[in-house]
N, C-alpha and C positions, 0 to 999 in steps of 0.2 A: 689864778695868776695874780701876784701882788703888784703894787704900783711900780716897783723897780723893774720887774720883768716887763711890764707894759711899756715903760719908758724905753727900755732897751729894744723892744720889738718895734716901737714907733721910730726910733733912731735908725734901726736897720732898714726899715721900709723907706725912709727918706733917702738913704744912700743908694739902695737898690733902684728906686724910682729914677734918680738922677742918671745912674749908669745906663739903665735899660732905655730910657727915653732918648738919650744921646745915641744909642745904638739904633733905635727905631728911626730917629731923624735922619740918620746917615743912609738909610735904604734908598736905592735909586727909584725914581718915579715909575720906570718901566716895570719894576718888580711889583710895586704897589698896585698898579692898574691890572697887571696880569693876575695877581693874587685875588683881587676882588672879583674879576670875571670868572676865574676858576672856581671859586667858592659858590658862585651863583648857579653853576651847572652841575656841581657835585651833589649827589643825594645827601640829605641830612640823615642822621642816625635815628630819627623819630619821624612819625607821620605828622604832617600839618594838614588838617582837614579843612575843606572849604568852610569859611565862616569863622574859623578860629582867629583870635586877635593876636597879632605879632607886634611887639614893640621893637622898633629899630632905633636909630639915632642919626643925627646929622654929624658927620665927622668934623672934628676940630684938630688943629695942628697936624700931626702926621699919623693920626689914627687909621686903623684899617677901615676902608670905606665899605659900609654895608649896603649901599644903595642898589648895586646890581642884584644882590640877593633879595632885597626887599621888593624890587620890581618883579623878580621871578616868582616870589611867593604870592604877590598880589595877582599876578596873571593866572595863578592856580587857585584863586578864590580866597586867599587869606585877606583879612581886614587889617590894615596897618594903623598903628598909633606911634606917636613920638613923645619923648619925655618933655615935661615942662618943669622948670625950676620955680618953686613957689617962693621959698626963702632959703637962706643958706643952710639952716639946720633942720629943714622939714623933708619928709619923703617926697620923691617926685610924683607928679600926676601925669597921666597919659591922655593925650587928645588925639582924636581921629585925624588921619591924614592919608591922602593917596597921591601918587605921582601927578604933578601938575598943579596941586593946590598951592596957594600962596603961603609963604612962611614969613614970620616976623622975627626980629631979634629980641630975645628975652633979656632979662636983667643982667645976666652974665655974658651977654653977647653971642649966645648960642641960638641958632635958628630953631624956631618952635612954630607949631600951628597957631592960628589966630585964636584969640580968647573965646570966640563963640563956637569953636569946634567942639563937638560933643566929647565928654570924658568917657573913657572905657578902660577897665583893667585888662591887662594882657594875659593870655594863656602861655605865651612863649616870649622870652625877653632876650634880645641880642644885646650883649653887654660889652661896652668898650673897656679897655684896660691899659695899664702901663706895663705891668709884668705879671707873669703867672708861673705856677709850678704844676706838675702833672697830677697833683692831688686836688686840683680845682681851686686852689687859693689864688687870689688876685690882689694886685696893688692898683688902686685907682690913682686919683690925683690928690687924695687926702681930705676931701670934703665929706666923704661918707654917704653921698646921696644914694648910691645903689644899695649899700648895705642896709640903710634905713628903709628904703623902698621894698627890697626883697623881704626883709623882716616883717614889714606891714602886710604885704600880700600873703605871706605864708601864715601869719598870725590870723588872717581873716579866712583861712582855709583854701586860699586860691592856689598855693603851691605851684607857681608857673615853672615851666621848664626853662632853665637858664643856659645860654650858650655864649661864652666869651669869644670875641673875634680878635685875633692877634696875628702878628707875623711870628714865624718860628724864632726869630732873633730875640723876641721878648721873653722867651722861656728862661727861667732861673732854676737852680737846683731846689731851693726851698724858700717859700714865702713865710716869714714869721707871722702866723695868724694870731689875732686877738680874739677874745670871747665873742665880740659883737660882729666879727667878720663872717659873712655868709658865703660858703664855697659854691662854686658853679657846678652844674651838672655835666657840662661838656665845654671843651675849648676847641675851636676850629682855627687852624692855621692854613697857610697856602699848601702845606704838605699832607696834613692829616687832621682827623677829628679825634680828639682824646675824650674817652668816656671816663668821667670821674665820679659820677653819682653813685651813692651807696644803695644797694638793694636790700 
């Protein structure tokens, strides 16, 4: 992909992000709450064994809220971690967290575990997103944190299972993917779980 194609893809992503985030922002709060609760009781398409490390996130803006699912997984023996932003251009780190632990505001204003919480790389990553297509490509917020993080984990042989959490309204026909974009294995909405991983 040459620079002109990359610029075109970046521009298309900016436009899609704006359109889909406006769509997501317009969803009623009752739908948001019901969707989060429904996902927490719906079986995942893969096994989460006791002791496995699951990375969640603290929702910002109008993101799909993973907290009911995180609590359900913790009750079944999963160990939870949350992402920590180190610097704008670095991969995320993950620190241990369980419901009830104190959270602090990080540099970008996002709630994170305290700095003395142990670090732990995840086996499963719940990924927030702005838009997605059924091939597993996502649009984030443009900072590239998750793409760099997933590339780091996969480069170290970790290859975590990735599942994007989104509302059905965030689906688009096609996300213009760039070479550094890392597709997701699954995407879960309030209606379905889409399997996108390649076997």
